N, C-alpha and C positions, 0 to 999 in steps of 0.2 A: 135472783139467785147468781146468775153468771155476771150480772155486773159488781156484787159482792164481792164476787169472785177474783174480781180482774181489780177491783178497788184494794180489795188486800194485796195482791199480788204488788200492786205498784208501790204501796207502803212497805211491804219488805225488801222488794228491790231499792226503796229510798233508804231503809235501815240500813241497808247492806254497805249501799252508798257511803253513806256516813262512817261507817266500820271504816270501811276501805279507807279512806281519806284520814281517818285519825289515827291508823295505824303507819299509814304515809308518814305523816306528820311526826308523829311517835319514832319511827325507825328511821327517817331518810329516804332520799330516792339511794335505791340499792347501786353500790358502789360499784364503780368501773375502774379496772387499775389504770394507771398513767405514768407514763414514762417520764421521769426526772431529767433534770439539764446536768446531771453529773452520777452516775450509775457504778455502783461496784461492780468490780472487774472481778476474774477469777484469778484464784492463787497465783498460778500461772504465771502471769502477765506481771507479777511484782517479782522483780529479779533484783532490783537495787533496793537497799537502806540507807538513805541521805548520804551517800557515797557521795564525795568532792573528786574532783580530775583534775589533773596538771600536778604540776611540782610542787613542793610546800614552800613558798616564797614569805609565807605568813610564820612568825615567830612567836609564841605565848610564854611569855616570861608571867613564873610563879612563884612564890617560896614554903618550903614544905617545913619549914622552922616558924614560922608565921603565922598563926591560929585565924588572923581576919583572911591571909592570902588563901587559904584553904579552904576557909567557908566559903569566898566568892568564885574559887575554881568551877563549881560544879555548873553554876551558873552560865557564868563565862564563858567556860566550853562548848556548852549548849546552845549557846548563842552562835558562836562559828560552825559547830556541826550541822545547825540547821539552816545556817545561809549558806553553805555549801562553801566555806574558806577553808582549802589545804593546808594545813597548820603543823609546825612542831611544837614541842613544848622542850620548856629550858628550866629548870630548877635553879635559882640563885643558891639554896642552902648548897647544892653541889657543885657551885661556881658559875663565874659570869661568862656566859656564852659571847662569842665573837659578832657584834651585827650585822657585818657587810657579810653579802650574799643573799639579804632577803629583799624583798619590796617592803613589806610591813613590820611593823615590832607594834604588839601588844602587851602592854606590863598591866600585870594583875595584881600588886602589891603598894601596899603602902611604905613601906620604909626602903627609901635609896642606900642607905650608908653602906651595906657590902659590895655596890656598885666601886666605892670610892671614886679616885680618879679615873677609873673606866669608863664613867658615864658621860667622860668627854667624847670617847669611840661612837656612843649613839647620837651626840649631837653631831659629830661629823658628819655621821652617817645620815642624818636628815640633813645637814646641809650640801650632801651632795645627791639628794634627791628621793632620799630613804622618807618616808611615811612613819609615826611613831605616835600611837596612841598611849595615854595612860588613862588606864579605866577607873580606877578608885582615887580616891581624894588622896594626896601624900601628907606625910607628915613634917613638920620641918625640920630639917637637919641640915648640917652642912653641906652634905651633898644637893639637897634642893636649893639651897642656897647659890651653889656654883653655877646651876643651870636656869634659876627660875628667871633671869633676863630674857632669855633666849626662847622661853613658854611663853611671854607676855606678862609676867605677873611685876610688878610696881612695888606692890607693897603685901607682906605675909605676914600676919599675925602667928604667932606661935601657939593661938588658943583657936579654936576649931569653932565657926559660925554655926549658929542653929537654924536648920531649913524646916517650915513649917509649910512649905509649897512647892509647886513646879510650875513653872511658866516660861514656855515655852514661846520663843517667837514665832510669829503669825504663820509664815508660811515655813516653818521647818518640820512640822510633825500633822501628820493626818488625826482630824479631829479635834484638834485647838481650838480652842475659843479665846474669847478676850477676857475670860473667867479661869485664873489659877487653878490648877490642881490640887487640893490639898491634903495634908501627908497625915498618917496617924502616927501616936505613938513618937513625935519626931523630938529629936534632940540635936547637939553639937555635933552636927555630921561631916561637913565641908569646910574645905579650907577658907578661912577668910580672908581673902584679899581682894587687890581689885588688877585690872589687866590694861594693858595700852591701849592706846587707838587702832594700833596695827592688827589686833585680836577682833575677829569675828565672834559675837557672842551670839549663841542659839537659844541659850535658857539660862535663867535666873530665878532668885526667890527673891526678887525683891534690889535687895543692893549687892548679894553676893552671887558672882557669875557661877554658874554649874555647869556650863559643856559650852567651851569656846577651841576657835582653831586660829592659829599662826603660824604664817607663811617664815621660815628662816633657810635661807639663804635657796637651793631646787626645791626642799622639800618642805613637809609641813608638818607641824605637830598639832595633835588633837588633846583637847583636855579634858575627861568626866569628871568634874566634883560633885557629882553627887552619889551620895553615902550608902543608898539604899539596896546593896546587892542582892535583891532578893527576886525571886520567880516573878510575882507580881508584877516587877520594874525593868525586867528584860528589854523592852521593846525601847526604853529608854538609853539603856547600853547600846544595844543593836544600831539606833538612831545616829548614836555618836561613832561608832563605828563605820558607819554609810560619809562619812565627810571625809575620811581618808584619802581616797583614790577620783581621779577626773570624773570618771564613771562608775558606781557600784551596782550591781546586776545581782538580785538574789529570788529565790522561790518562794513563795508566798501560795497558803490555801486558797485565799477569796473567795470565801464564804460566812455567812450569816445564820444561825439557826434558833429555833424557839423550842423549849420543850416546854412540855407540860405532864410534869411529875401527877401519881395517882390519879390518870385522868386517861378512858374512864373507870370507875370505881364504882364499888357502892356507897349511893349517897348519903351522909352522916342524916342521921334523925333528930328532930325536936330543932331547937333554936341556937342558934348563935349571939351571945350577949350585944356584938356590935353592930349583925346584921338586920336584927330585932330594933336595936336604937335607930340605926339609919332610914331602914327600909321598911318595918313593921312586916316582916316577911319570916317565915322559919326558912333553913338552910337548903331544903329541896328548893322550894320557890325562887328564894335568889339565885340557885344555878341556873335553873331554866328559865327564868324571867328578866334577870337583870348579867349577873356574871359572865355566863356564855355568850349570851349575844351580843354582849359590850366588847368582849373580846374578840368573838369574829369580826365586828365592826373595826376595829382597832386593825388586824392582819389585814384584813381587804383594804384598808384607806392606806397601809404603808406598802402591802404586796408583798407579807411575810407569811409562812404557811407554817401550820403547828407540827410538831410532831408527838402524838399524846402516846402516855406510857402506862399501860393495863396492867391493874391489879385485879386479882379477883376476887377475893377475899380480904376482910381484915380481920380476922381470927389468929391467932396467935400458936396456933396450931404446930407443932414441929416434931411431932411422933405420931404414929397410928395411920390410921385411913382419913386421906386428903378428899374431903367431900366436895362435888362440885358445887358452883354457884348455879342455881337455877333460875335465881331472878336476873333476868337481862335486857327487860324492857330500857333500861336508861343507857345500858353499854349500845342496844342497835340505835337508840336515839342519839346519844352523842358521839358514839364513834361513828357512825355514817355521816353524820353534819360534817365532822373534822374532816374526815375524807375526801366528802363532797366539795370542801371549800379549797382541796388540792392539797390538805396535810396527810400524815402517814402515822400509822400505829407502830407501837414498839414495846416492849414486855418490863415492867416492873417487878413484877413479882406474883407466885401465888398468891402470896402476903407481902406484908411489910416487913418478915424477919428476913433480913441478909444473909447470904448462902456461905455460914460458916458454923463446923460443924464443932462438937466437944473440945475440940483440944484447940479453939481458938481464942485468945485472951484479950476482952476489952482494955483498951489504955484508958478510955472515958468511958463511965456507964450511962449505957443510951435506954438501957430497959427492954433491950432486946434476949430474944430467947435464943440457945443455940440448937441446931438441929441435931437429931437423935444419931445422924448416921452419914454418911455422904450419898447411901440409898435413897435416903428420905430425901437430900438436896436433889435427888436425879426426879424422882416421885412427884416433888414442886416444879421441877422444872416442866416437867412432861404432863402435867397436867393442865398449869398456865399456856401453856402452847399448844395442846390438845383445844383447850377453852376458848382461846384466842382465835385458831384458825375455825373453830367450827361458828363461832359469832361472824367472824370476815373471811370467808373462803377464797374473794378472790383476790386479797391483799398478799403480799411479800412481806412478811415480818421478820426483821433482819437485826435489830438496833435494841440490847437490852441495858437497863438501866438499873445499878444497885441500889435495892433501899436505903436511903438515908447515904448513899454513894460509898458503902461498906462491902465488903465481898473477899472471903480470903482466899486464898493462892489455890488451895482445892477444887472451892467452887469456880474460881477461873479456869482450870486446867478439865472438869467436868464440862462447861459451856463448851471449850475449847474444840476437845477430842468425843464429845458424844451429841451436841447440837449443831450440827452443820448449818442449819437453817441461819443459825445466831452468828453474824459475821462481824458485830460489833459490839464494842461496848465502851458505851460513856459515862463516864463517871466523874471525876472531878482534875481539873488544874491544878489550883491553890491549895499546898498542904493543910489538912485540919482534923486534927485527932485520930481514929481510926479510917480514915478514906482511904480508899484506891486512888492515889494520887498518878495521875497519867500523864506523858509526854503525846503532842500531834506526832503519831507513828504508826508504823505496821510491825506487827511482833515477825519470826522468823515463820512461825507457824502460819501467818497471814491473817491474825484475827486485827481487826483496825482499833486502834484508839483514839477515840474522838472527845476527849473530855470537854465539860460545861466550866464556864470561867466566872461567870457571875449569876445572881438570882434574886428572886423575888422582885420586890416593887416598894422597898425602900431606899431611899437616896442613903449613902454610902461612902463614905469619899475613899476608902479603899479600894471598893468596887467600882466606885467611876475612874480612879487611876488604874488599875488594873485590866478594865474593857480597854481604855484610851491605850496604855501598853501593849495590849496584844493585837490591837487594830496596826499598828504599825510595826509589829516584827512579824507576824504570822499573817498580817489582813484577815483577820479573822475576829468574829464575834460569836459567842454562844451562851444563851440565858438558859433559865431553868426557873418555871416558879408553880405552885400547888393550888388546888382549885380550895384547900382548907388553909390558906393563909390567913382568910378572914376568922379564922377559929384560934389563931395562936397570935399572942404578944408579940413573944419575940419576931414575930416575923410580920409585925405591921397590924396586928388588926385593930387595936386602937383608935388607929390612923384613917381606917374606913376605906372600903371600897374604891372612891372617889382620888382619894390621895394615892393609893396604889395604883389605880389606872394612870391616874395621870404622870407617873414617873414612871411605867411603862412605855408611855406614850411618846416621852421626852427622848426615852432611849432610842426607840424606833426612828423618830426624827433624826434623833443626832447622828445616828447611822447612815441615813438615808444620803442627809444632807453632808457627811463628810465624807464617804465615796461613791457616790452613784451607782459607778458599776458595778458595785460588790454584788456578789452574788447571793440570792435568797433561797435555801435550801431547806431539804427537811432534814430528819437523822441520817437515812442512808446516804442522800446527798453529800451531805457532809463527810461522811465514811468515803465516798467515791472519790470527792478532793481531796481527802488525805492520802490516800494509795497515789495518786497522780502526784502529790506533793515530794512523797517520799520517794518515791521512784525515778525522779527525775534526777538528774546528772545534767551538770553543763562545765561546758568547756568553754571559753570566753576568751577572744583575742580581741586587743584594741590597737590600732593603727591611727595613723594621725586621720586619716580620712572617715574609717567604718570603725564597725563592732562587730565581729561575726561569734554567732553564739551557735558551737554545735552544742547537739544531745545526745543522752541515752534515754534509754527508760521512757520513752514519750511515748503515751498510750495512746492520746489524741489530742489533749489541750493541757498548757500547764502554762502557771501564770508567773510571773514577776514585777517584783516592784524595782523599779531603776529612780538612782538618783544622780542628776546632773551637777556637780560642784564646778564642772568647767567645760566650756565647750557647748555647742549644740548640736542637739540631736534631728535627724532630716527621714527620706524616707524610710521605710521599713519592706521587705520581701519577708518571707513564711511569717508572720506575726503580722499583731496587730496594737499601735502605743496609743494609750490615751492619756492624755494629760489629768492629773490630780490635782498638783496645789503645787505653787512655788514652784522647785526644782525637781518633785516627785512625779513621775508616771507609773501606768501600770503597763506591762504588757501582756500581750496573750500569744504563748508561743503556739504554732499551728503547725509546722514543718519541722523536720529535723535539724533543718539548719536554717538560723536567722540572721537576717543582715541589716544593719542599722546604717544610714549613713550618717557621719560625724564631722563636726567641725569644728575643731580649736578654738 
């Protein structure tokens, strides 16, 4: 009898052990919160908002009477703001300013006719040692003909050249390869010119130079003959600006982040057409056995940590009592595995309905419902934050990503004022429909904006060039994708997971090869990096033998891109200098004062 009882106990213990192993496998090892390499700081430490220091020795010229100049102005001024260039604005519609008294002049107009003979004052300014950048392609007019040879132009047509690609010189920009970047919706956008042998060409589109620099007297002209002045291409214009000074130094974010929207979330039931075609599995099997293990393997191979964005339910309810989701096994399984791989969790929503009340009007019909009231928006936010905290009590969830990147002003105010644990909104960088479009910055309320730049796993020329551009402007990469991309033909479902995975892997590898020192961050890590980027103020003094950088707002570390056009850099105190490629360096600022030995 005792023997039988003993055997029965052994069977029960063995069965219990199996159950525990299965639970551990399903739920993942309990997550222990870890510290990132760039943490969010308290609001009171953010005292500067992209301020510049020093006298305004840069003049930005625009033309309020020319719609082309008006359209370009916002992007061009944002470049100066983010690069911390102290500048003044002059409008030629109100009169032609005197160029003397400035170090640099940037001209953001296409027509020089209003200058008349005063354009010679500007060439004299350059001849005396000034630097002048034409930031937009110029129309051929009598005024341009007067100065064309000084700019290095030998032949100039009255018609513009069709520009269908951007081909940078190998060492000019980060992330450039031997394959040019193709443009979409291209047109006749650039001056059809040839330049002389004294002109240094840094980018072209085959036969037409797109960026060149020419010495004139003691100074330099830089011409940016690239006619697509859009947010996606700011890095091309900022790179042209860096060619002006002997040494150009400007702050950057230095970070790459990968987001997984709708993850973890309720796993769709049934089949996906292309999943069944390629793998013979239903959706749930595919997520568990293929998609997630292979995505984790990619992150491990290239050392990227994912930020998953929780959706509690896919019910479209926007009124009445909001019920909690009690089917949480998949959340434990996927969420804990993500956390234990070094990743992070944020919030995407109670459901996938953007936080927009009855007053919101969609410009593009997306099939979403409007919340009954602001109180229901609050109920939804409270439910999903409590749901997430209950599942993952050891995590500090700080990042909110709006469904479809849409959120109303009222929704943002509610988050900002009533949900202090949410410190960051990660929406979208490039304008599209009703999306909440952001800059990389910090609101004066303390809310951190960390927009995502590219998405999905489909090779897209526009996204490829946008990613390249932001690598060179902010030294930042931000990508998002969804587990259900394989269910939507518009997001590449027909291509299949192997193709999508290959594209994501190609992107990760490109980032690592292009900028090996670039930091790999989670969503809150990116937010902390943006805080430091927004708060740093630089006062740069260059002498014949040294460069001194005095900072304000340094929290702990900050980063700068350094381009050396003339001379050589030597020893550094107060920071660390890392060569990237060509004339480009990454400077890590560690002390409030940095000194760099410089030899002309």
